C-alpha positions as semicolon CSV with decimal commas, in nm:
position;residue;x (nm);y (nm);z (nm)
1;M;10,637;-4,878;8,818
2;G;10,368;-4,960;8,566
3;E;10,123;-4,726;8,737
4;I;10,384;-4,448;8,740
5;R;10,444;-4,493;8,366
6;D;10,068;-4,485;8,305
7;R;10,041;-4,158;8,494
8;E;10,333;-4,013;8,301
9;N;10,174;-4,119;7,973
10;E;9,844;-3,965;8,080
11;V;10,014;-3,635;8,167
12;Q;10,187;-3,638;7,829
13;R;9,856;-3,701;7,654
14;V;9,691;-3,413;7,842
15;E;9,974;-3,188;7,726
16;E;9,944;-3,321;7,373
17;I;9,574;-3,240;7,348
18;G;9,655;-2,874;7,407
19;N;9,938;-2,878;7,155
20;R;9,757;-3,075;6,886
21;Q;9,438;-2,867;6,901
22;N;9,634;-2,584;6,743
23;K;9,752;-2,799;6,453
24;V;9,561;-2,825;6,127
25;S;9,373;-3,148;6,055
26;I;9,276;-3,253;5,704
27;Q;8,963;-3,412;5,853
28;E;8,822;-3,095;6,011
29;N;8,527;-3,082;5,770
30;V;8,433;-3,443;5,842
31;I;8,469;-3,383;6,216
32;T;8,252;-3,070;6,203
33;R;7,983;-3,253;6,005
34;D;7,982;-3,550;6,244
35;I;7,971;-3,332;6,556
36;N;7,648;-3,168;6,442
37;R;7,497;-3,518;6,413
38;T;7,623;-3,649;6,747
39;F;7,343;-3,683;7,004
40;P;7,153;-3,382;6,861
41;A;6,869;-3,425;7,112
42;H;7,097;-3,427;7,419
43;D;7,100;-3,103;7,617
44;Y;7,480;-3,091;7,633
45;F;7,535;-3,132;7,258
46;K;7,223;-2,988;7,092
47;E;7,341;-2,625;7,082
48;T;7,555;-2,538;6,780
49;D;7,893;-2,401;6,894
50;G;7,789;-2,471;7,253
51;D;8,024;-2,599;7,524
52;G;7,945;-2,962;7,447
53;Q;8,009;-2,939;7,073
54;D;8,320;-2,726;7,132
55;S;8,476;-2,983;7,369
56;L;8,378;-3,267;7,136
57;Y;8,538;-3,092;6,839
58;K;8,862;-3,039;7,033
59;I;8,887;-3,407;7,131
60;C;8,813;-3,539;6,780
61;K;9,052;-3,296;6,615
62;A;9,326;-3,368;6,870
63;Y;9,292;-3,743;6,810
64;S;9,297;-3,701;6,432
65;V;9,632;-3,523;6,470
66;Y;9,755;-3,759;6,743
67;D;9,692;-4,079;6,542
68;E;9,848;-4,000;6,205
69;D;9,798;-4,351;6,065
70;I;9,427;-4,389;6,141
71;G;9,320;-4,034;6,217
72;Y;8,954;-3,956;6,277
73;C;8,704;-4,221;6,163
74;Q;8,332;-4,170;6,124
75;G;8,146;-4,256;6,444
76;Q;8,432;-4,183;6,684
77;S;8,253;-3,863;6,786
78;F;7,984;-4,072;6,957
79;L;8,239;-4,258;7,168
80;A;8,411;-3,930;7,259
81;A;8,074;-3,775;7,347
82;V;7,991;-4,063;7,585
83;L;8,324;-4,008;7,760
84;L;8,263;-3,632;7,778
85;L;7,940;-3,692;7,968
86;H;8,144;-3,843;8,254
87;M;8,472;-3,647;8,264
88;P;8,650;-3,328;8,150
89;E;8,775;-3,311;7,792
90;E;9,141;-3,373;7,885
91;Q;9,057;-3,697;8,067
92;A;8,811;-3,794;7,794
93;F;9,090;-3,761;7,535
94;C;9,321;-3,977;7,746
95;V;9,058;-4,248;7,788
96;L;8,979;-4,236;7,415
97;V;9,346;-4,287;7,332
98;K;9,368;-4,573;7,582
99;I;9,062;-4,747;7,433
100;M;9,196;-4,707;7,080
101;Y;9,551;-4,823;7,157
102;D;9,553;-5,034;7,473
103;Y;9,214;-5,203;7,426
104;G;9,276;-5,271;7,057
105;L;8,990;-5,074;6,900
106;R;9,243;-4,905;6,670
107;E;9,339;-5,243;6,520
108;L;8,993;-5,275;6,367
109;Y;9,061;-4,978;6,137
110;K;9,403;-5,091;6,013
111;N;9,484;-5,275;5,689
112;N;9,159;-5,196;5,517
113;F;8,953;-5,303;5,823
114;E;9,108;-5,649;5,822
115;G;9,081;-5,674;6,201
116;L;8,713;-5,580;6,183
117;H;8,641;-5,858;5,933
118;C;8,816;-6,100;6,166
119;K;8,574;-5,992;6,440
120;F;8,283;-6,051;6,202
121;Y;8,410;-6,404;6,132
122;Q;8,447;-6,476;6,504
123;L;8,094;-6,349;6,570
124;E;7,947;-6,566;6,294
125;R;8,130;-6,874;6,426
126;L;8,001;-6,805;6,779
127;L;7,650;-6,759;6,639
128;Q;7,682;-7,087;6,447
129;E;7,784;-7,267;6,763
130;Q;7,533;-7,114;7,009
131;H;7,235;-7,038;6,781
132;P;7,262;-7,259;6,471
133;E;6,901;-7,203;6,364
134;L;6,951;-6,827;6,347
135;Y;7,289;-6,873;6,175
136;N;7,134;-7,089;5,902
137;H;6,853;-6,836;5,857
138;F;7,110;-6,562;5,800
139;L;7,286;-6,785;5,545
140;D;6,958;-6,831;5,359
141;L;6,907;-6,454;5,354
142;N;7,272;-6,387;5,258
143;L;7,283;-6,163;5,565
144;E;7,645;-6,126;5,673
145;A;7,775;-5,987;6,004
146;H;7,924;-5,674;5,847
147;M;7,574;-5,571;5,739
148;Y;7,446;-5,531;6,094
149;A;7,743;-5,542;6,335
150;S;7,981;-5,282;6,193
151;Q;7,879;-5,006;6,434
152;W;7,869;-5,251;6,722
153;F;8,246;-5,297;6,696
154;L;8,362;-4,964;6,551
155;T;8,158;-4,734;6,778
156;L;8,091;-4,971;7,069
157;F;7,711;-4,947;7,026
158;T;7,718;-4,569;7,089
159;V;7,552;-4,458;6,763
160;K;7,212;-4,626;6,772
161;F;7,154;-4,756;7,122
162;P;7,031;-4,546;7,418
163;L;7,284;-4,398;7,657
164;C;7,156;-4,592;7,957
165;M;7,271;-4,910;7,778
166;V;7,590;-4,760;7,631
167;F;7,716;-4,658;7,977
168;H;7,694;-5,021;8,095
169;I;7,878;-5,141;7,785
170;I;8,162;-4,890;7,829
171;D;8,198;-4,990;8,195
172;L;8,222;-5,357;8,099
173;L;8,464;-5,275;7,817
174;L;8,702;-5,090;8,049
175;S;8,678;-5,377;8,297
176;E;8,684;-5,686;8,071
177;G;8,829;-5,569;7,741
178;L;8,708;-5,555;7,380
179;C;8,582;-5,915;7,391
180;I;8,277;-5,795;7,584
181;I;8,138;-5,678;7,247
182;F;8,084;-6,045;7,157
183;N;7,886;-6,099;7,478
184;V;7,658;-5,804;7,411
185;A;7,617;-5,897;7,043
186;L;7,522;-6,255;7,126
187;A;7,279;-6,136;7,395
188;L;7,113;-5,903;7,142
189;L;7,084;-6,181;6,885
190;K;6,950;-6,424;7,143
191;T;6,677;-6,190;7,271
192;S;6,578;-6,100;6,912
193;K;6,590;-6,453;6,774
194;E;6,216;-6,501;6,728
195;D;6,174;-6,171;6,544
196;L;6,474;-6,230;6,319
197;L;6,364;-6,581;6,222
198;Q;6,039;-6,436;6,087
199;A;6,203;-6,148;5,896
200;D;6,326;-6,135;5,537
201;F;6,647;-5,962;5,427
202;E;6,508;-5,606;5,424
203;G;6,304;-5,668;5,736
204;A;6,609;-5,796;5,925
205;L;6,818;-5,493;5,830
206;K;6,537;-5,258;5,934
207;F;6,499;-5,450;6,259
208;F;6,868;-5,407;6,341
209;R;6,863;-5,041;6,241
210;V;6,538;-4,921;6,402
211;Q;6,345;-5,164;6,619
212;L;6,631;-5,327;6,812
213;P;6,772;-5,004;6,965
214;K;6,422;-4,888;7,066
215;R;6,373;-5,198;7,280
216;Y;6,636;-5,085;7,527
217;R;6,530;-4,727;7,589
218;A;6,393;-4,842;7,922
219;E;6,671;-4,879;8,178
220;E;6,521;-5,202;8,313
221;N;6,543;-5,368;7,970
222;A;6,903;-5,251;7,930
223;R;6,992;-5,385;8,274
224;R;6,844;-5,727;8,196
225;L;7,033;-5,739;7,865
226;M;7,361;-5,665;8,045
227;E;7,289;-5,947;8,290
228;Q;7,236;-6,188;8,002
229;A;7,553;-6,064;7,831
230;C;7,759;-6,125;8,145
231;N;7,619;-6,479;8,174
232;I;7,723;-6,571;7,820
233;K;8,058;-6,752;7,805
234;V;8,297;-6,650;7,529
235;P;8,625;-6,838;7,592
236;T;8,941;-6,654;7,488
237;K;9,089;-6,977;7,351
238;K;8,793;-7,019;7,120
239;L;8,829;-6,662;6,991
240;K;9,198;-6,723;6,919
241;K;9,105;-7,046;6,742
242;Y;8,854;-6,862;6,521
243;E;9,111;-6,592;6,455
244;K;9,359;-6,853;6,332
245;E;9,089;-7,006;6,113
246;Y;9,018;-6,666;5,961
247;L;9,385;-6,591;5,896
248;T;9,434;-6,936;5,740
249;M;9,129;-6,887;5,521
250;R;9,252;-6,545;5,411
251;E;9,594;-6,687;5,321
252;Q;9,436;-6,964;5,117
253;Q;9,214;-6,714;4,940
254;A;9,512;-6,492;4,869
255;Q;9,706;-6,785;4,718
256;Q;9,419;-6,922;4,511
257;E;9,257;-6,600;4,407
258;D;9,372;-6,397;4,113
259;P;9,497;-6,054;4,224
260;I;9,255;-5,882;3,989
261;D;8,962;-6,082;4,128
262;R;9,080;-6,011;4,479
263;F;9,095;-5,639;4,406
264;K;8,751;-5,652;4,248
265;R;8,615;-5,835;4,548
266;E;8,777;-5,587;4,784
267;N;8,647;-5,304;4,573
268;R;8,298;-5,451;4,577
269;R;8,317;-5,498;4,953
270;L;8,435;-5,142;4,998
271;Q;8,155;-5,017;4,777
272;E;7,904;-5,211;4,983
273;A;8,055;-5,072;5,300
274;S;8,048;-4,724;5,149
275;L;7,682;-4,762;5,052
276;R;7,600;-4,894;5,394
277;L;7,782;-4,606;5,561
278;E;7,608;-4,359;5,332
279;Q;7,276;-4,514;5,425
280;E;7,364;-4,489;5,792
281;N;7,479;-4,134;5,732
282;D;7,147;-4,052;5,566
283;D;6,966;-4,214;5,855
284;L;7,162;-4,005;6,102
285;A;7,096;-3,692;5,898
286;H;6,726;-3,778;5,887
287;E;6,726;-3,834;6,260
288;L;6,902;-3,501;6,308
289;V;6,649;-3,314;6,096
290;T;6,361;-3,499;6,261
291;S;6,501;-3,423;6,603
292;K;6,546;-3,055;6,520
293;I;6,193;-3,035;6,381
294;A;6,058;-3,211;6,689
295;L;6,258;-2,983;6,916
296;R;6,137;-2,677;6,725
297;S;5,780;-2,801;6,750
298;D;5,820;-2,873;7,120
299;L;5,975;-2,531;7,170
300;D;5,687;-2,362;6,986
301;Q;5,437;-2,555;7,195
302;I;5,622;-2,464;7,513
303;E;5,632;-2,097;7,409
304;D;5,260;-2,104;7,328
305;K;5,193;-2,271;7,659
306;A;5,411;-2,012;7,832
307;D;5,210;-1,732;7,669
308;V;4,886;-1,893;7,780
309;L;5,023;-1,939;8,131
310;N;5,140;-1,576;8,139
311;K;4,794;-1,458;8,034
312;E;4,635;-1,682;8,294
313;L;4,882;-1,548;8,551
314;L;4,791;-1,188;8,466
315;Q;4,422;-1,272;8,482
316;T;4,475;-1,450;8,811
317;K;4,663;-1,150;8,951
318;Q;4,384;-0,919;8,833
319;R;4,123;-1,145;8,992
320;L;4,333;-1,152;9,308
321;V;4,341;-0,771;9,323
322;E;3,967;-0,756;9,259
323;T;3,908;-1,024;9,522
324;E;4,117;-0,834;9,775
325;D;3,923;-0,513;9,701
326;E;3,596;-0,701;9,733
327;K;3,718;-0,856;10,056
328;R;3,813;-0,514;10,189
329;R;3,472;-0,372;10,093
330;Q;3,297;-0,665;10,253
331;E;3,502;-0,622;10,568
332;E;3,406;-0,254;10,582
333;E;3,042;-0,340;10,524
334;S;3,069;-0,610;10,786
335;E;3,207;-0,359;11,037
336;Q;2,927;-0,117;10,955
337;I;2,666;-0,392;10,991
338;K;2,821;-0,498;11,320
339;E;2,803;-0,138;11,444
340;V;2,440;-0,110;11,338
341;F;2,360;-0,441;11,504
342;R;2,540;-0,328;11,819
343;R;2,340;-0,007;11,833
344;E;2,016;-0,188;11,759
345;L;2,102;-0,443;12,025
346;E;2,166;-0,173;12,282
347;K;1,842;-0,003;12,181
348;A;1,656;-0,334;12,199
349;E;1,805;-0,400;12,542
350;C;1,685;-0,059;12,660
351;E;1,340;-0,129;12,518
352;V;1,339;-0,468;12,685
353;K;1,428;-0,306;13,014
354;K;1,152;-0,047;12,969
355;T;0,905;-0,314;12,863
356;S;1,007;-0,529;13,158
357;A;0,944;-0,235;13,390
358;I;0,606;-0,166;13,230
359;I;0,510;-0,531;13,254
360;S;0,617;-0,535;13,614
361;E;0,405;-0,225;13,684
362;Y;0,117;-0,379;13,489
363;K;0,137;-0,695;13,694
364;Q;0,149;-0,490;14,011
365;I;-0,157;-0,286;13,905
366;C;-0,344;-0,600;13,805
367;S;-0,259;-0,753;14,141
368;Q;-0,380;-0,442;14,321
369;L;-0,698;-0,436;14,111
370;S;-0,760;-0,804;14,180
371;T;-0,713;-0,748;14,553
372;R;-0,935;-0,444;14,545
373;L;-1,202;-0,628;14,344
374;E;-1,193;-0,917;14,587
375;K;-1,231;-0,678;14,878
376;Q;-1,521;-0,503;14,707
377;Q;-1,682;-0,836;14,627
378;A;-1,643;-0,941;14,991
379;A;-1,783;-0,606;15,111
380;S;-2,073;-0,630;14,867
381;K;-2,139;-0,981;14,986
382;E;-2,135;-0,869;15,349
383;E;-2,369;-0,580;15,268
384;L;-2,592;-0,819;15,080
385;E;-2,596;-1,052;15,379
386;I;-2,681;-0,760;15,609
387;V;-2,961;-0,651;15,378
388;K;-3,078;-1,008;15,354
389;S;-3,074;-1,050;15,729
390;K;-3,265;-0,726;15,770
391;V;-3,516;-0,831;15,510
392;M;-3,553;-1,173;15,668
393;S;-3,612;-1,011;16,002
394;C;-3,907;-0,824;15,858
395;D;-4,226;-1,026;15,852
396;Q;-4,353;-0,861;15,542
397;C;-4,029;-0,870;15,341
398;C;-3,920;-1,223;15,430
399;E;-4,178;-1,357;15,197
400;L;-3,980;-1,206;14,905
401;F;-3,708;-1,473;14,943
402;R;-3,734;-1,846;14,900
403;K;-3,612;-2,091;15,145
404;D;-3,287;-2,131;14,944
405;G;-3,231;-1,750;14,975
406;E;-3,320;-1,644;14,620
407;F;-3,538;-1,341;14,555
408;Q;-3,897;-1,397;14,434
409;L;-4,189;-1,170;14,351
410;P;-4,480;-1,167;14,595
411;E;-4,801;-1,339;14,502
412;Q;-5,114;-1,136;14,413
413;G;-5,264;-1,203;14,754
414;Q;-4,981;-1,032;14,947
415;D;-5,021;-0,684;15,093
416;L;-4,703;-0,486;14,996
417;T;-4,723;-0,123;14,980
418;D;-4,605;0,062;14,675
419;Q;-4,387;0,285;14,885
420;D;-4,179;-0,001;15,024
421;M;-4,130;-0,147;14,680
422;D;-4,010;0,180;14,541
423;E;-3,757;0,227;14,821
424;E;-3,621;-0,119;14,771
425;K;-3,581;-0,066;14,397
426;E;-3,405;0,264;14,448
427;L;-3,159;0,104;14,687
428;L;-3,076;-0,176;14,445
429;K;-3,037;0,067;14,154
430;K;-2,797;0,277;14,361
431;Q;-2,580;-0,024;14,442
432;L;-2,581;-0,128;14,076
433;R;-2,461;0,218;13,965
434;E;-2,181;0,212;14,217
435;M;-2,062;-0,129;14,092
436;E;-2,083;-0,011;13,728
437;L;-1,876;0,297;13,818
438;E;-1,608;0,085;13,984
439;L;-1,604;-0,146;13,681
440;A;-1,559;0,149;13,443
441;Q;-1,268;0,282;13,654
442;T;-1,103;-0,059;13,648
443;K;-1,134;-0,079;13,270
444;L;-0,987;0,272;13,235
445;Q;-0,686;0,179;13,446
446;L;-0,637;-0,137;13,239
447;V;-0,639;0,065;12,912
448;E;-0,384;0,311;13,054
449;A;-0,156;0,023;13,149
450;K;-0,175;-0,124;12,796
451;C;-0,090;0,217;12,646
452;K;0,220;0,240;12,863
453;I;0,332;-0,107;12,755
454;Q;0,300;-0,021;12,383
């Protein structure tokens, strides 16, 4: 039955968001101003009048009309924006209402933030118990919890801390309740203890405002912090005990304190809170302007880079066209060169064939000439042997040769007739002319063969 009632309430809230968006809210100007400062660097919310800012405006305006007693409070836009990143605007409105009412976040805004100051007291008592050295250091600096933990409770860490850490906190909140804020706060103070102990008043405030959120931009650091937060024990009985102590203390102060002094003190506290909120507002505005300037600078750089890339692309395309033309020309030249080489190769092959034939003929002629010369030499040798045998058979002529067969002139005492000597000389001269003639013919044939080869 409880689940059915929850569904009915959710359906009613979805219907109410449509009805209440049309109503006029006295906080529209504040809502519009806060929306422009909510996650200005996020893609979903950075565009003015974009879908993200439009949905965020509808949720914040609907809640300001829905909750007439509290209305819209500064910083709620961040919590609504975190919900919008995970669900449609109707469901985000329902979850926002549930967190404010059922999880008790709305109680922190009531009665001049009396519930919030009770949370501050509980946090300081837990710090005193678990980290007394850091608690005493804060006392020496006059650094109170409301000076650094206001946004932790009112906006659930959504304003300053990175989204990767905020998503874990919201999950734990929906699972465990609002008390998980104490776990996360104590884990933050524990991990930052060494830095805070060395800081003065201004340094501590700056550390909480600037340096502490930057530490958890890395998801791994945020995950380790959540593990430490879950391991910290914050007993519910102890929180109730501290709450009773705070209420008792407030009653005693109300009885002992003069009303005028109490009003002055409340006024002074409100002024301090107002100054602190104005400072945070200025910081947010500065971050917004800085983010816009950075985005504008990044956009200009990207546009310049895009122009350079476009020019390089055009140049690359032009070079590609030129390269393709050059490739085509080279291919044509290559084909022409191949054709020339093919023709020259065919011509060379024909010349080789012709040369081979000439060489073959030359070899054949040389072989014939060698055979013929050998035959002539053999015939000449035979004729010489015949002549020699005839000469040796003659008693008068045999004396012209030595015993080894070589020719020799006759001695002065020999009786050779001039006629015989003349005949012999004529015969030898005739044979010599014939051999010279054959040699000349052979040389002529050799020259003709060389001419054919060339």
